[in-house]
N, C-alpha and C positions, 0 to 999 in steps of 0.2 A: 626694568629690572635694576638699572644703575641707580635710579632714584630710591628704589626700595632698599637696596643694600646700603646706600649712603645714609638713609634714615636709621637703619639698624645700627650702623657704626656710630652715628651721632648720639644715639640714646643708649648705647651699650653701657657706659659708665653709670648712668642714672639707674638703669635696671639692676645693675650689680648692687648699688647702694641700697635701693629699696628692698632687694632680696635679703641683704644682710640685716636690714632693719626688721624684717619679718622674722628672721632667725633669732635675733636677740629678744624680740617680743615674746616668742614662744618659749625660749629658754628661761627668761625671767619669770614667766608665768608658771612654769613647772615648779619653781621654788615655792610659790604661793599654794599650788595644788597640794604638794606634799605636806604643807602645814595644815591645810584643811583636812586632808585625809587622816592625819595623825590624831586630830581631835575627835573624829568620828561623829557620833550622833549628837554630841554636845554642840558641834558647830551648826548643825541643822536646826537645833533648838534655838540657838542664838540668832540665826538668820531669820527664823520664823517671827521674831519680834520686830524686825525691820519693816516699816510700812511698804506695802506692795508697790506703791508708786516709785519709791526710792529704789527698790530692787529692780524695777523695770528700767529705770533710767540708767542704772549701773550695768544693765545686761544680765542680772542674776535671774530674773524671772522666777519660775518655780523649780529651778534645777537643783539636783542633789550635788552640791559642790564637793562632796567626798568621793564622787565617782568621776572618772576621766571624761565620760560622755557629758555629764552635767557641767563640769568645769569648762570643757571646751565650748559648750553652748554659751556660757557667759563670755568667754574669750572671743567668740565669733564676732560680737558687736564691734570690738576694737580692730580685729582683722579686717572687717567689712569697711570700717571708716578709713583705715590705712589704704586699702585697695581702691576705694572711691577717690581719695585725694590723689593717688598716683595716676589713676585713669583720667581724671578731669584735667590735671595739669599737663599730662602727656598729650591729650587731645588738643588743648589750647596751644601748646608750644609747637607741636609738630606742624600745625597749619600756619602759625604766625611768625615763626622764627626767621624766615627769609626776609620779611619786611623789617623785623626787629633788628636783625644782624646786618641789614643792608646788602643781602646777597641775592636779591630777587632776580637780578640780571643773569645769575648762574642758571636759573631754571628757564627763564623766558627765552634765552637764546638757543635752547635745545629744541630739536624738531619733534616736540611732543605737545599735545593739547593740555589744557588745564584739567580736563576730565581725567586724563591719564596720570597727571601729577597728583591729583587728589586721591585717585585709586591707589597709587603706589604708597602714598602717605598713610592712608587708612589701613592698608594691608600691613605696613610696618608697625603701626600702632596696635593692630589686632595681634600681631605676633608678640609684641612686648607684653600686653596684658595676659596673653595665653601663657607665656613663660612665667610671669608673676604668679598666676593662679596655680600653675603646675608646681612651682617651687613651694608655694604655701601648702599645697596638698601633700607633697612628699615630706616636707619638714614636719607637718602636723602628724601624719601617720607614723613616721619613724620616731620622732621625739616623744609624742604623747603615748604612742603604743607601748613604750617601755614601762609605763605605769598603769597599763590597762587592767591588769590583774584578771585576765580571762574575758574581759569585755571585747566584743567585736566592734571596734570603733571605725574601721576602715569604711564601711558602707555609710555610716552616719556622717563622717567627715566628707566623703565624696558628694553626698547630697547637698551639704552646706556649700561646698565649693562650686557646685552647679549654680546655686542661687547667687553666690558671690560673683561668678563670671557674668551672669546676666546684668547684675548691678554695675559691674565694671564697664560693660558695653554701653549702658545707659549714660554713665557719667563721661565716658570717652567721647560719645557723640554730642553730649552737651558742651564739652570743651571744644570740639571741632566746629560746631555750629556757632558758638560764641565767637571764636576766632575769625570765622568766615564773615560774620556779620559786622564785627567791630571795626571801626575806622582807625582805632588806635591799637596796633598790634601788641604793644607793651601791656595794655590793660586787660587783654583777653584772659590770661591766667588768673588775674585777680577777680574778674567777673565770674569765671567758672567756679573758683573757690568760694565766692560769696553765695552762689546758687546752692552749692553743696552744703554750706553752713546753714543756710535758711531751711533746706529740706531736713537736715539733721535736727535742727531746733524744733521744727514742726513734729517730727517723730518723737522727740523727747517730751514735748507738750502733750501729745496724744497718750503717751505712757503714764504721764502724771495725772491727767484728767481724761478718763475714757469717754466723757461726753463729747470730746473733740474727735471721736473716731471717724466721723464723716470726712475728716481731712486726710485720711490715710491714703487716698488716691493721689494726693499731691506730693507725696514723698516716697521715693523708691526704697528708702530704708524700712518701710513698713511692708514691702512686697514679699520679702524673703526672711522673715524673722525666724531665729533658731528654734524658739519654743514651738512654733507651728510645724516647722519642717521635721523636728525630731520627735514630736509627741503624736505622730500619726496624722497630722493635718495635711502634710505634703504641700505641693505647689497648688495654689489656688488658680484656677483657669482664668479668672478675671484679671489677675495681676500678670499672668503670663501674656495674655492678649494685649493688655495695656503696655507692657514692656516692649513687645514687638512693634506696636504702633508707634511708641515713642522713638525707638531706635530707627525704624524705617523713615519716620517723618524728619528726624533730625539729620539723618544722612542725606536726604533730599535737600534739606535747607543748606547743608554744608556745600553740596555740589552747586546748587543754584546761586547762592550768595557769592561763592568764590569765583564763579565764572563771570559774574557781572561786575565785580568790584574793580576799582582802579588800584593796581598794585604799586606801592611806593618803592622806588629803587634807591 
């Protein structure tokens, strides 16, 4: 419990900063939405002239950007990216920071096993991404709801947040597994960020060229796309199963690698 609380305290400021970033992203996006809504049908006509590949890369899809639900579907891609960056860096840092900050002895002298240390760290990280997700949900419902004009967007936003949470879990354990395997603790966040960037680029390439769709299993950004979740497609069982396998497998890698490695003090 002491390790869990210590990790929460250590990452408290970071969580607040990321939550503020989410707030400003949503608030700044509202200004764009009001501009789209005022133009009405003419905006949709203008957007229809943009190539579908470009619209997909920008997160526009086939959404009606003059409606809150459609605009939020576009915004979701950027919220997803922000959440993934937060989760991957959190996962990498929460495992590697003792070696990076030369405080490994603080943990090793305690009468707890490495398994308990990892468990406490993972629970603290899980708490952080849960709060991040909840803050995003509340801010989205409250701020976007003011412009809903009769639309019931709470259910749609909630579905998107479930998808985002699973994605957060995937990138969290990518970060923890990377940090547990890496022999250079300072490089773990960079490696985790690089993996995230590669998967995002693959997702963008798929949206530009649908002939690359067979690569969609390689990038979690394709697992929970807003257009599929909001347009009746729902969660695809194959992606849910793949997500669970990835999460479970990377958690096992985190435990196994951390228990075997030589920790630098």
